[in-house]
N, C-alpha and C positions, 0 to 999 in steps of 0.2 A: 795841215792847214784845213780849217773848216770854212764853210761858205761865208760866214760872217767876216772872218779874217780876209778871205779873198776879195770881198766887196768893200772891205774897210768900214764895216758897220758894227755897232755894238750888238752883242747877243741880246735878243729880245724876242718876245712872243708875238709882237706886232712890229712888222718891218715897215719902215718908211719907204713906200713904193716909189716915190720920186727919186730919192737918193739911190735906191736899188737900180732903178732904170738908168740913171746917169752913170753909175759905177759900171754897170753891165756894158753900156755903150763904150765907155772909156777902155774897158778891158778888151772888148772885141776889136776896137781900133788898134790898141797896143799890140795885140797878139795876132793880128791879121796875117795870113800867110805871105802876102805881098811884101811885108816888111822884113821877111826872113828868107826871101828867095836866094840871096847870096850868102846866107849864113851856113854854118856847119850843120851836120845832121842832128847833133845833140841840141843845138839851139832851136832848130826847126821842130824837133820832137817836143821840147819843152813848151814852145809857143802853142803847138797843137794841143798839148795836154791842158794848158791853162785856158785855152779857148773852150775846150770841151767841158772843163770844170765850171766855167762861167755859164755855159748853156744849161748844165744840169742844176747848178746852184740857183739860177733865176727861176727855174721851174718849181723848185721846192719853196723858195722864199717868197714867191708872189702869191702863194696859196696859204691862207691862214691856218688851215688844218695841217697841211704838210709842214708848215713852220713849227707848229707845236710839237708834232711828231719828231721833227729834226732836233729841236732843242732837247727834248726828252732823251733822244738817242745820244747826243753828244754829252749829256750829263750822266749817261749810263743807266737810265731808267726806262729804256724802251728797247726791246729786241723784236725783230720782224716776226719771228715764229713764236712769240710769247703766247702762252695760254692764260690770258688775263681773266680773272674771275670777277664778274659783276655781282653786285649785292643781290640777295634773294628778293628784297623788296622791289628793286628796280626791275628785275626779271619778271616778277609777278605783274607789275604794272604794264610791262611790255606785252605779256601774254594777253592781258585784257584788251590792249590796243590792237593786237594782232587779230582779234576776233573780227574786227572791221574788214580784214583782208578776205575772210571767208564768207562774209555776209554780202549778198547781192543787192541789199537794200541801199539805194543811193544815199538816203539820209544818214544811215549808219556809217557809210564810207566817208561822207563829208564830216560827220562828227569826229570820226577817228583822225582825219586829216587835221582838223582844227585842234584837237587835243594834242596831236603829235607836234604841231607847230608851237603850241603853248609850252609843252614839255621841253622842246629844244630851247626856247627862249629862257625858261626857268633854269635849265642846266647852265647856260652861259652866265646868267645872273649870279649864280653861286660862285663862279670863279672870276668874274669880270674884274674885281679889284686886284687880283693877282696878275692877270694878263695885262691889264692897263698900266699897272705900276711896276712891272717887272724890272728888277735891278739885279744883274748877274752877280754883283758883290754881296747882296744881302738876302737873296732868295734862299729859302730853306728847302730841304729835301721834302719836308711835310707839305709845303705849298706846291712843289712840283708834283708830288703824288696826287694832290687834289686835281691839278690840271690833267694829269694822266687819266684819272678816273673820268673826268669830264670828256676827254678825248675819246675814250672807249665807249662811254654812254652815248655820246653824240653819233659816233660811227654806227652803233647798233640802231639808234633811232633813225638815222638817215637811210639805213637799209629798209626799214619799215616804210618810210616816206616814199622811197623809190617804188616799192611794191604797191603803194597806194596811188601812185601816179601823180604825186604832188610834191616832188622834190623841189625844194628851194631852201635857201639858207637865210633863216631869220636872224640868227645871232651874228652880230657884227655886220 
C-alpha cells in the first residue's frame, strides 16, 4: 500500500492539502491506541503500524518536492542512492552562479540570488503543465523523466540558494 492509497487520494504531483489533512485526522482517530486497548496483540500491532504509516505519509505528501520524489519512486524512476547526471549546460550555468558564493561583493551576491530565483522559476515553468495536469492513467514515462530532471535541477539550485543565504521557494 502506498501513501496515496492509505489516504484514499489519487496519485498526483500536487496533493490536495485539505483532503490530506482530513484523511490524516480520520486515520489517526481510527487507529488511536485507546480504540485497541482490549484488542489482541495482532490488532494492536496493525493499528500502531497504520498510525505510523499515516505519520510518515503526511510528512511526505505535505511537501511538494517530497511528493514529486515519492511519485517518481513508486513509478520506479527514482532511487535514493542514484547518481543522476545533470546536463553539462545546466552544470556550466550553475558554475557561473556559484562564482557569487566566492565573491565578497554584496552586489554580486545579490545578483546571484536574483538569478538563482529566476532560474528556479524557469525550471518550474518548463514542467508546470505536467505537474498541474498529472493524470496517473495517461502520464508517460517521458513526462515523468522531465519531472525527474526538474527535481534534480531544483535540488541542485536550492543547495546554491542555501549557501547564498537566500533560501525560499519561488516555484509553487
